[in-house]
N, C-alpha and C positions, 0 to 999 in steps of 0.2 A: 180186295185187291192184294197182289203180291208184288213185291219189289226186291231186286237184288241189287246189294251194293258191293262193289269191290273198289279198292282204294290203294295208291302207293304201288303202282305196277312196275316202275322204273325199268321199262324195256329200253334196251340197248340197241347199238348198232350190231350187226353181225360180226362176231368176233372181238367185241369190245370187253375188256376184262371188268367183271362185275363180282369180285371178291368170291369168286367159286361157285356162284349161284347161276343157274342157267335161267334166266330172267323170261328169255323168249319162250320156252317150254313151260315155264310157269304160266304164263299169260294164256298159251293154249290150252293147258290143263284146266285154268280155272274157267275159261269159256265153256269147256266140255261140262264141267259141273254146274254152271249156270244154265246151260241148256237142259240139264236133268231137272231142274226146279221148275221150269216152264214158267216163269215170272211174267206179269203183264209188262214189267218195265225194267231195264237194266239202268243202273246209275253208277257212274264212275266219277269218284270224288278227288282227283287230282294225282300229280306226279307221275302222269302217263310215261314221261320221258325219264331216263335213267340219271343222268345228271343235269343237263341243259337240253332247252328244246330242240327237236330234230325233225325236220320235216319228212325225212325217209321213214323214220321209225313212226311218225303218227300215221303216214300213208299205210305202212304195213299193218299196223293196229286197226285202221280203219276198215281195211279191207276184210280182215277177219271177223270184226265186228258187223260188218254188213253182211257177211255170210252167215251169221249167227242166225239170223231171221227174228230175231227179239228186237223190238223198240230200244233204242238206249239215248241217254243223255250223257254228256262229258262236262266237267269244269276243270280249271287248271289248279295245279299245286304251285308249291314254291321253287319246283324244278322244272316247271313249263313256261311257256310265254303264251299268254292267253290270245294274240293277235295271230299268231301262227297257228295255234291251235284250232281258233275260229275259222280262219281260211281252209284249211285241211278237212275239217267236220263241217263245213258249209254253214257256218253260224254267225257269219261276219254282221248279219242283219241284226244280231243281238247285242253287238258290242256296243258300250260307252266310253267313246275313247279307247284306252287299253284294259277296259274291264269287260269280263264276259260273265253277265249275270242275268237270270231270266225266271219267269214263272212258268211252271210246267202243269198244265191242268189234265188230271187222269181220272176219269169217272167222276167227275165233279169235284175233285179233291185237288185244291192247288198245293203245289210243291214249290218251294222257293230255293233256287239254286244259285248260291253265293260265290264273289270273287274275292279270293285272299292271297292271290299268288305273290303278291308282294309283302305279304306278312301284315296288312292292315285291310280294313274295310273303309272305303273312300268316302267322302263326304256325300257325295251324290248318290251313291249306293245305300247309305245309311238313311237319306230322305225317300229312296224307293222302298227300302225294308219297312219303315215306319209307315208309309202309305199303305202298301200291302198288308200288314197286320191290322191296321185300323179297319180294313174291309173284311176281316175275318170275324166270324161268329162261332169260334171253336177253336180246337187246339190248332197250332201252327206246325208245319213239318219243314224243316230247313235241312239242307245238304251244303256242306261247304268242306274245304280241305283243313283249316286249322280248326281246333276246339274254341269256341268263345269263352271258355273258362279254364282256369289252370287244371291240368289233368291228373296232379299227384305223381308225374313223373319227372324228378327233379332234372335231369339232364335237358329235356325237352323244355320245360317251365321256365328255366334260367336262359337257356342259349337261343330257341327257336319258337317262342309263343306268339300268337296274335297280339301285336303290340298295342293296339287299342281297343282291347277287348273291355274296358270300362265303358267306353262309349257304346259298344255294341250292347252290353248287357242293359245299360240303361235305355235301349229301344225294346228288349225282349223282356226285361222284368215286369213292364207295365202292363203287357198282354194279360188279360184277364182269364186265360185259359193255360193249358201246358203247351210249351213250346219244346218239341221234339226235334233235336239237332242230331245228325248221322255226318260223322266226318271222320278224317283219318290222320295223316300227318305224323303221329308219335309212335307208329310201328308196335302197339300194345293193343290189347282188348281192354276196355275199362268203361265203366258207367260213372258219371258225374253229374250231380244234381246241385242246382243253385237256384233257390226257391222255385219258380215255375219252370225253369230251364231244366230238361233231362237230356244229358249229352251222353250219346252212344259213340265212342271212340273205337274204331273198327281196325282190327288188324289187317296186315298187307298180304300182298301176293309176292314179296320180295324176302324179307325177313322180320322176324320179331326180336324186341330189344328188351333187356331186364330193365323193369319199370322202376325199381326201386332206389337205383344207384345214382349218385350224381355226377358219374363218368359214362361215356356210352360202353356198353359192353352187350355182345351179341348173345341172345338167348337160344333161340333155335331158327331154322330154316323152314318151318312149316309155312304154308300158305292158307288164305282163307277167303271166305265170302260171308256177307251177312244176309240174312233171310229177313225181310220186313213184312209182315202181314198187318193191313188195316181191316179188321173184322166188321161186318155189319152192324155188331151191337156196339161198336165205336170203341173196343179194345184194341190195343196195339200188341202185337206179338214181335219180337226181336230175337233172333238167334243166329249165333256164330257157328261156322261149320269149318273144320281145319281139315287139310289134306297134306300129305306129304310132298315137300318141294323137290325141286331139282337140281342137282349139281353138275358143273361142266367137267 
């Protein structure tokens, strides 16, 4: 099974200032790249909106995603509002209060899509996650916006971490199999392992930042996607592919 993950698209309203980056063209270009990979499913892990949730932006994105002809799933990031995202993408039946999280079964493989738009994993979602993991007799595959571990990116780890990651790790660490996590939020490419948790932090379609500095600093405006292949022999392949971004 082949998946593609994209994250942190930060699509703005037409004409909105986006620090010299043409985020709308970046989105269109990354969708063209996704099409060339012919994945079984596309998963978007949050921050669809530039700064704050915007219904017009979501509807513009949905129209292009629907035209792509590839099944896709979305979850919210900290710049999104899950209830509005669910309304536009017709996922309101999956809402738990203001949280949008759900299980996606693809070719017999369950994928767990989590809600972290407010910087935490809610108590009800934690209970759901524990129940879902208990039913798995093998590796778990999680998609979320925030990494559930510190990513080794000082600016983000200090200022914008998942605030209750200890509670989430207490659920994930006892799972007797690997827990593969695919996320974004940090605007870098990173691989971080904590016991059985293997976290793939994916770069964005907006800009990448310098990962090693305590203050924010732009690194480059390349854009990226992640190809994920779950092989029949049980192996996992994960590859990040970069493209040139667009400037206004």
